[in-house]
N, CA, C and O atoms as CSV, one atom per row, in Angstrom:
chain,resi,resn,atom,element,x,y,z
A,1,MET,N,N,4.228,-4.618,9.144
A,1,MET,CA,C,2.788,-4.463,9.083
A,1,MET,C,C,2.268,-4.740,7.682
A,1,MET,O,O,1.232,-5.386,7.522
A,2,VAL,N,N,2.975,-4.258,6.666
A,2,VAL,CA,C,2.559,-4.467,5.280
A,2,VAL,C,C,3.668,-5.247,4.588
A,2,VAL,O,O,4.837,-4.868,4.659
A,3,HIS,N,N,3.302,-6.333,3.921
A,3,HIS,CA,C,4.295,-7.197,3.293
A,3,HIS,C,C,3.873,-7.567,1.883
A,3,HIS,O,O,2.681,-7.640,1.584
A,4,ASP,N,N,4.830,-7.796,1.035
A,4,ASP,CA,C,4.615,-8.387,-0.297
A,4,ASP,C,C,3.313,-7.936,-0.974
A,4,ASP,O,O,2.346,-8.693,-1.057
A,5,LEU,N,N,3.312,-6.715,-1.444
A,5,LEU,CA,C,2.108,-6.163,-2.055
A,5,LEU,C,C,1.999,-6.466,-3.540
A,5,LEU,O,O,0.938,-6.271,-4.132
A,6,THR,N,N,3.073,-6.937,-4.146
A,6,THR,CA,C,3.039,-7.191,-5.582
A,6,THR,C,C,3.637,-8.547,-5.912
A,6,THR,O,O,4.494,-9.073,-5.203
A,7,ARG,N,N,3.155,-9.082,-7.005
A,7,ARG,CA,C,3.684,-10.266,-7.677
A,7,ARG,C,C,3.496,-9.993,-9.163
A,7,ARG,O,O,2.735,-9.096,-9.525
A,8,PRO,N,N,4.154,-10.725,-10.013
A,8,PRO,CA,C,3.914,-10.510,-11.443
A,8,PRO,C,C,2.421,-10.653,-11.770
A,8,PRO,O,O,1.826,-11.707,-11.545
A,9,GLY,N,N,1.835,-9.591,-12.297
A,9,GLY,CA,C,0.420,-9.595,-12.666
A,9,GLY,C,C,-0.553,-9.402,-11.519
A,9,GLY,O,O,-1.756,-9.584,-11.707
A,10,LEU,N,N,-0.068,-9.037,-10.324
A,10,LEU,CA,C,-0.937,-8.948,-9.153
A,10,LEU,C,C,-0.511,-7.812,-8.234
A,10,LEU,O,O,0.678,-7.632,-7.971
A,11,VAL,N,N,-1.483,-7.048,-7.746
A,11,VAL,CA,C,-1.253,-6.088,-6.664
A,11,VAL,C,C,-2.284,-6.363,-5.578
A,11,VAL,O,O,-3.437,-6.677,-5.874
A,12,VAL,N,N,-1.872,-6.247,-4.338
A,12,VAL,CA,C,-2.766,-6.450,-3.199
A,12,VAL,C,C,-3.040,-5.072,-2.608
A,12,VAL,O,O,-2.116,-4.316,-2.307
A,13,VAL,N,N,-4.329,-4.760,-2.446
A,13,VAL,CA,C,-4.754,-3.406,-2.110
A,13,VAL,C,C,-5.670,-3.451,-0.892
A,13,VAL,O,O,-6.341,-4.450,-0.631
A,14,GLY,N,N,-5.679,-2.345,-0.156
A,14,GLY,CA,C,-6.670,-2.137,0.896
A,14,GLY,C,C,-6.565,-3.077,2.076
A,14,GLY,O,O,-5.472,-3.351,2.571
A,15,ASP,N,N,-7.704,-3.569,2.523
A,15,ASP,CA,C,-7.763,-4.441,3.689
A,15,ASP,C,C,-6.963,-5.718,3.456
A,15,ASP,O,O,-6.311,-6.220,4.372
A,16,ALA,N,N,-7.011,-6.240,2.246
A,16,ALA,CA,C,-6.255,-7.456,1.921
A,16,ALA,C,C,-4.756,-7.235,2.082
A,16,ALA,O,O,-4.013,-8.184,2.335
A,17,ALA,N,N,-4.311,-6.004,1.940
A,17,ALA,CA,C,-2.897,-5.661,2.094
A,17,ALA,C,C,-2.539,-5.335,3.543
A,17,ALA,O,O,-1.389,-5.012,3.838
A,18,GLY,N,N,-3.502,-5.416,4.434
A,18,GLY,CA,C,-3.247,-5.116,5.831
A,18,GLY,C,C,-3.253,-3.635,6.138
A,18,GLY,O,O,-2.660,-3.195,7.123
A,19,LEU,N,N,-3.922,-2.863,5.295
A,19,LEU,CA,C,-3.917,-1.416,5.464
A,19,LEU,C,C,-5.092,-0.935,6.317
A,19,LEU,O,O,-5.794,0.011,5.960
A,20,THR,N,N,-5.281,-1.593,7.422
A,20,THR,CA,C,-6.210,-1.125,8.444
A,20,THR,C,C,-5.456,-1.163,9.769
A,20,THR,O,O,-4.535,-1.961,9.941
A,21,LEU,N,N,-5.839,-0.321,10.682
A,21,LEU,CA,C,-5.127,-0.210,11.953
A,21,LEU,C,C,-6.090,-0.298,13.124
A,21,LEU,O,O,-7.171,0.291,13.102
A,22,ASN,N,N,-5.691,-1.028,14.128
A,22,ASN,CA,C,-6.385,-1.019,15.404
A,22,ASN,C,C,-5.294,-1.070,16.462
A,22,ASN,O,O,-4.779,-2.139,16.791
A,23,THR,N,N,-4.954,0.086,16.983
A,23,THR,CA,C,-3.870,0.174,17.961
A,23,THR,C,C,-4.373,0.083,19.396
A,23,THR,O,O,-3.586,0.171,20.339
A,24,GLY,N,N,-5.651,-0.088,19.562
A,24,GLY,CA,C,-6.233,-0.071,20.893
A,24,GLY,C,C,-6.759,1.303,21.257
A,24,GLY,O,O,-7.723,1.436,22.011
A,25,LEU,N,N,-6.110,2.329,20.709
A,25,LEU,CA,C,-6.556,3.701,20.945
A,25,LEU,C,C,-7.247,4.283,19.728
A,25,LEU,O,O,-8.090,5.173,19.843
A,26,THR,N,N,-6.888,3.779,18.575
A,26,THR,CA,C,-7.463,4.298,17.340
A,26,THR,C,C,-7.742,3.148,16.379
A,26,THR,O,O,-7.009,2.160,16.338
A,27,VAL,N,N,-8.806,3.297,15.616
A,27,VAL,CA,C,-9.139,2.347,14.560
A,27,VAL,C,C,-9.247,3.147,13.283
A,27,VAL,O,O,-10.031,4.091,13.191
A,28,ARG,N,N,-8.453,2.766,12.297
A,28,ARG,CA,C,-8.461,3.471,11.010
A,28,ARG,C,C,-8.516,2.451,9.893
A,28,ARG,O,O,-8.130,1.295,10.065
A,29,GLY,N,N,-8.995,2.890,8.761
A,29,GLY,CA,C,-8.995,1.985,7.635
A,29,GLY,C,C,-9.482,2.567,6.332
A,29,GLY,O,O,-8.820,2.430,5.303
A,30,MET,N,N,-10.626,3.212,6.360
A,30,MET,CA,C,-11.223,3.668,5.100
A,30,MET,C,C,-10.298,4.607,4.337
A,30,MET,O,O,-10.157,4.479,3.121
A,31,ASP,N,N,-9.670,5.546,5.032
A,31,ASP,CA,C,-8.779,6.482,4.363
A,31,ASP,C,C,-7.541,5.775,3.812
A,31,ASP,O,O,-7.080,6.094,2.717
A,32,LEU,N,N,-7.004,4.818,4.566
A,32,LEU,CA,C,-5.825,4.080,4.116
A,32,LEU,C,C,-6.157,3.178,2.932
A,32,LEU,O,O,-5.380,3.069,1.985
A,33,VAL,N,N,-7.309,2.541,2.997
A,33,VAL,CA,C,-7.753,1.673,1.900
A,33,VAL,C,C,-7.965,2.479,0.621
A,33,VAL,O,O,-7.535,2.063,-0.456
A,34,ALA,N,N,-8.621,3.620,0.735
A,34,ALA,CA,C,-8.858,4.470,-0.445
A,34,ALA,C,C,-7.539,4.975,-1.015
A,34,ALA,O,O,-7.352,4.988,-2.232
A,35,GLY,N,N,-6.625,5.390,-0.145
A,35,GLY,CA,C,-5.323,5.857,-0.608
A,35,GLY,C,C,-4.541,4.772,-1.321
A,35,GLY,O,O,-3.857,5.043,-2.308
A,36,SER,N,N,-4.635,3.545,-0.829
A,36,SER,CA,C,-3.930,2.443,-1.492
A,36,SER,C,C,-4.547,2.151,-2.851
A,36,SER,O,O,-3.840,1.777,-3.787
A,37,GLY,N,N,-5.845,2.318,-2.965
A,37,GLY,CA,C,-6.504,2.124,-4.259
A,37,GLY,C,C,-6.034,3.133,-5.290
A,37,GLY,O,O,-5.842,2.793,-6.457
A,38,ILE,N,N,-5.852,4.368,-4.862
A,38,ILE,CA,C,-5.356,5.411,-5.771
A,38,ILE,C,C,-3.924,5.096,-6.202
A,38,ILE,O,O,-3.589,5.212,-7.381
A,39,ALA,N,N,-3.084,4.698,-5.250
A,39,ALA,CA,C,-1.699,4.346,-5.581
A,39,ALA,C,C,-1.653,3.150,-6.530
A,39,ALA,O,O,-0.862,3.131,-7.473
A,40,ALA,N,N,-2.501,2.152,-6.279
A,40,ALA,CA,C,-2.552,0.974,-7.145
A,40,ALA,C,C,-3.019,1.348,-8.549
A,40,ALA,O,O,-2.481,0.852,-9.539
A,41,ALA,N,N,-4.018,2.219,-8.632
A,41,ALA,CA,C,-4.529,2.633,-9.942
A,41,ALA,C,C,-3.450,3.313,-10.774
A,41,ALA,O,O,-3.362,3.087,-11.981
A,42,LYS,N,N,-2.633,4.142,-10.139
A,42,LYS,CA,C,-1.546,4.807,-10.862
A,42,LYS,C,C,-0.553,3.789,-11.409
A,42,LYS,O,O,-0.156,3.855,-12.572
A,43,ALA,N,N,-0.155,2.843,-10.554
A,43,ALA,CA,C,0.818,1.832,-10.981
A,43,ALA,C,C,0.243,0.926,-12.068
A,43,ALA,O,O,0.933,0.586,-13.029
A,44,ILE,N,N,-1.007,0.543,-11.911
A,44,ILE,CA,C,-1.646,-0.338,-12.895
A,44,ILE,C,C,-1.837,0.380,-14.217
A,44,ILE,O,O,-1.651,-0.219,-15.276
A,45,ASP,N,N,-2.206,1.658,-14.175
A,45,ASP,CA,C,-2.349,2.436,-15.405
A,45,ASP,C,C,-1.031,2.484,-16.168
A,45,ASP,O,O,-1.007,2.300,-17.385
A,46,THR,N,N,0.057,2.731,-15.458
A,46,THR,CA,C,1.381,2.752,-16.101
A,46,THR,C,C,1.714,1.387,-16.672
A,46,THR,O,O,2.224,1.294,-17.788
A,47,ALA,N,N,1.435,0.326,-15.925
A,47,ALA,CA,C,1.697,-1.034,-16.405
A,47,ALA,C,C,0.882,-1.346,-17.658
A,47,ALA,O,O,1.387,-1.966,-18.594
A,48,LEU,N,N,-0.372,-0.916,-17.672
A,48,LEU,CA,C,-1.212,-1.129,-18.849
A,48,LEU,C,C,-0.668,-0.386,-20.065
A,48,LEU,O,O,-0.650,-0.931,-21.169
A,49,GLN,N,N,-0.229,0.844,-19.868
A,49,GLN,CA,C,0.322,1.624,-20.974
A,49,GLN,C,C,1.574,0.982,-21.547
A,49,GLN,O,O,1.803,1.036,-22.755
A,50,LYS,N,N,2.387,0.372,-20.687
A,50,LYS,CA,C,3.622,-0.261,-21.125
A,50,LYS,C,C,3.427,-1.735,-21.491
A,50,LYS,O,O,4.338,-2.364,-22.030
A,51,SER,N,N,2.250,-2.286,-21.202
A,51,SER,CA,C,2.001,-3.727,-21.346
A,51,SER,C,C,3.065,-4.540,-20.619
A,51,SER,O,O,3.565,-5.544,-21.127
A,52,ASP,N,N,3.392,-4.083,-19.427
A,52,ASP,CA,C,4.417,-4.729,-18.614
A,52,ASP,C,C,3.846,-4.972,-17.224
A,52,ASP,O,O,3.664,-4.037,-16.443
A,53,PHE,N,N,3.569,-6.225,-16.927
A,53,PHE,CA,C,2.972,-6.593,-15.642
A,53,PHE,C,C,3.938,-7.412,-14.801
A,53,PHE,O,O,3.532,-8.236,-13.981
A,54,SER,N,N,5.214,-7.171,-15.018
A,54,SER,CA,C,6.255,-7.867,-14.266
A,54,SER,C,C,6.291,-7.364,-12.827
A,54,SER,O,O,5.695,-6.341,-12.492
A,55,GLN,N,N,6.997,-8.100,-11.998
A,55,GLN,CA,C,7.186,-7.698,-10.598
A,55,GLN,C,C,7.803,-6.309,-10.532
A,55,GLN,O,O,7.338,-5.459,-9.773
A,56,ALA,N,N,8.839,-6.074,-11.317
A,56,ALA,CA,C,9.530,-4.786,-11.288
A,56,ALA,C,C,8.594,-3.646,-11.669
A,56,ALA,O,O,8.634,-2.576,-11.062
A,57,SER,N,N,7.759,-3.872,-12.664
A,57,SER,CA,C,6.824,-2.838,-13.100
A,57,SER,C,C,5.775,-2.547,-12.025
A,57,SER,O,O,5.480,-1.388,-11.735
A,58,LEU,N,N,5.223,-3.593,-11.446
A,58,LEU,CA,C,4.160,-3.411,-10.458
A,58,LEU,C,C,4.686,-2.968,-9.097
A,58,LEU,O,O,3.909,-2.527,-8.249
A,59,ASP,N,N,5.995,-3.080,-8.878
A,59,ASP,CA,C,6.573,-2.552,-7.646
A,59,ASP,C,C,6.435,-1.031,-7.564
A,59,ASP,O,O,6.657,-0.443,-6.505
A,60,ALA,N,N,6.073,-0.403,-8.667
A,60,ALA,CA,C,5.786,1.031,-8.649
A,60,ALA,C,C,4.635,1.331,-7.685
A,60,ALA,O,O,4.560,2.428,-7.130
A,61,TYR,N,N,3.751,0.371,-7.487
A,61,TYR,CA,C,2.652,0.530,-6.519
A,61,TYR,C,C,3.209,0.734,-5.109
A,61,TYR,O,O,2.799,1.662,-4.413
A,62,SER,N,N,4.132,-0.117,-4.688
A,62,SER,CA,C,4.720,0.022,-3.349
A,62,SER,C,C,5.435,1.355,-3.200
A,62,SER,O,O,5.324,2.021,-2.171
A,63,ALA,N,N,6.165,1.735,-4.230
A,63,ALA,CA,C,6.881,3.012,-4.185
A,63,ALA,C,C,5.904,4.179,-4.083
A,63,ALA,O,O,6.113,5.105,-3.299
A,64,GLU,N,N,4.837,4.132,-4.878
A,64,GLU,CA,C,3.819,5.195,-4.839
A,64,GLU,C,C,3.126,5.207,-3.476
A,64,GLU,O,O,2.888,6.273,-2.908
A,65,LEU,N,N,2.809,4.044,-2.963
A,65,LEU,CA,C,2.150,3.941,-1.665
A,65,LEU,C,C,3.012,4.568,-0.569
A,65,LEU,O,O,2.498,5.265,0.306
A,66,ASN,N,N,4.310,4.321,-0.615
A,66,ASN,CA,C,5.212,4.876,0.387
A,66,ASN,C,C,5.339,6.391,0.297
A,66,ASN,O,O,5.660,7.045,1.290
A,67,ARG,N,N,5.091,6.956,-0.884
A,67,ARG,CA,C,5.150,8.414,-1.050
A,67,ARG,C,C,3.894,9.111,-0.526
A,67,ARG,O,O,3.913,10.320,-0.294
A,68,THR,N,N,2.819,8.375,-0.340
A,68,THR,CA,C,1.548,8.967,0.065
A,68,THR,C,C,1.418,8.992,1.583
A,68,THR,O,O,2.266,8.466,2.304
A,69,PHE,N,N,0.347,9.607,2.048
A,69,PHE,CA,C,0.051,9.624,3.472
A,69,PHE,C,C,-0.127,8.213,4.014
A,69,PHE,O,O,0.116,7.975,5.198
A,70,VAL,N,N,-0.544,7.278,3.175
A,70,VAL,CA,C,-0.744,5.898,3.629
A,70,VAL,C,C,0.581,5.306,4.101
A,70,VAL,O,O,0.678,4.799,5.219
A,71,GLY,N,N,1.587,5.372,3.254
A,71,GLY,CA,C,2.893,4.840,3.621
A,71,GLY,C,C,3.486,5.567,4.804
A,71,GLY,O,O,4.089,4.948,5.681
A,72,GLN,N,N,3.322,6.861,4.836
A,72,GLN,CA,C,3.861,7.654,5.943
A,72,GLN,C,C,3.164,7.296,7.258
A,72,GLN,O,O,3.817,7.139,8.290
A,73,ASP,N,N,1.839,7.169,7.215
A,73,ASP,CA,C,1.105,6.817,8.428
A,73,ASP,C,C,1.415,5.398,8.882
A,73,ASP,O,O,1.564,5.156,10.080
A,74,MET,N,N,1.515,4.458,7.954
A,74,MET,CA,C,1.837,3.084,8.320
A,74,MET,C,C,3.229,3.020,8.949
A,74,MET,O,O,3.446,2.265,9.897
A,75,HIS,N,N,4.152,3.791,8.437
A,75,HIS,CA,C,5.495,3.844,9.014
A,75,HIS,C,C,5.449,4.417,10.428
A,75,HIS,O,O,6.097,3.896,11.336
A,76,THR,N,N,4.687,5.483,10.610
A,76,THR,CA,C,4.550,6.104,11.929
A,76,THR,C,C,3.968,5.113,12.932
A,76,THR,O,O,4.488,4.973,14.039
A,77,TYR,N,N,2.893,4.424,12.553
A,77,TYR,CA,C,2.265,3.461,13.458
A,77,TYR,C,C,3.184,2.284,13.729
A,77,TYR,O,O,3.219,1.783,14.854
A,78,ALA,N,N,3.927,1.830,12.733
A,78,ALA,CA,C,4.870,0.723,12.939
A,78,ALA,C,C,5.937,1.108,13.947
A,78,ALA,O,O,6.308,0.314,14.812
A,79,MET,N,N,6.428,2.340,13.827
A,79,MET,CA,C,7.449,2.824,14.761
A,79,MET,C,C,6.862,2.927,16.177
A,79,MET,O,O,7.529,2.585,17.153
A,80,ALA,N,N,5.632,3.391,16.281
A,80,ALA,CA,C,4.992,3.540,17.584
A,80,ALA,C,C,4.773,2.178,18.239
A,80,ALA,O,O,4.907,2.046,19.456
A,81,LEU,N,N,4.442,1.179,17.450
A,81,LEU,CA,C,4.192,-0.153,18.000
A,81,LEU,C,C,5.485,-0.832,18.444
A,81,LEU,O,O,5.473,-1.627,19.384
A,82,THR,N,N,6.591,-0.526,17.783
A,82,THR,CA,C,7.858,-1.138,18.188
A,82,THR,C,C,8.424,-0.480,19.446
A,82,THR,O,O,9.178,-1.105,20.191
A,83,VAL,N,N,8.063,0.777,19.680
A,83,VAL,CA,C,8.548,1.493,20.849
A,83,VAL,C,C,7.783,1.092,22.098
A,83,VAL,O,O,8.362,1.008,23.181
A,84,SER,N,N,6.483,0.844,21.957
A,84,SER,CA,C,5.662,0.559,23.138
A,84,SER,C,C,5.775,-0.852,23.628
A,84,SER,O,O,5.134,-1.216,24.614
């Protein structure tokens, strides 16, 4: 559902990252988009402090996203879609 969120010097956030859901029964997006923005801001702030915008540095965004409700919910929905 969510792929390749970072490149050197780039993070993909919100709707552009595919962080909206329409399962036929539920439509979600605003909460996931806002959560991804917060995760991206944390990773970008760290990258700015270190002056390191490499892929490895910005991959902290994906890791942070997976720790939040956004990553957990996306995982839950992905599992539900593969089962049905």
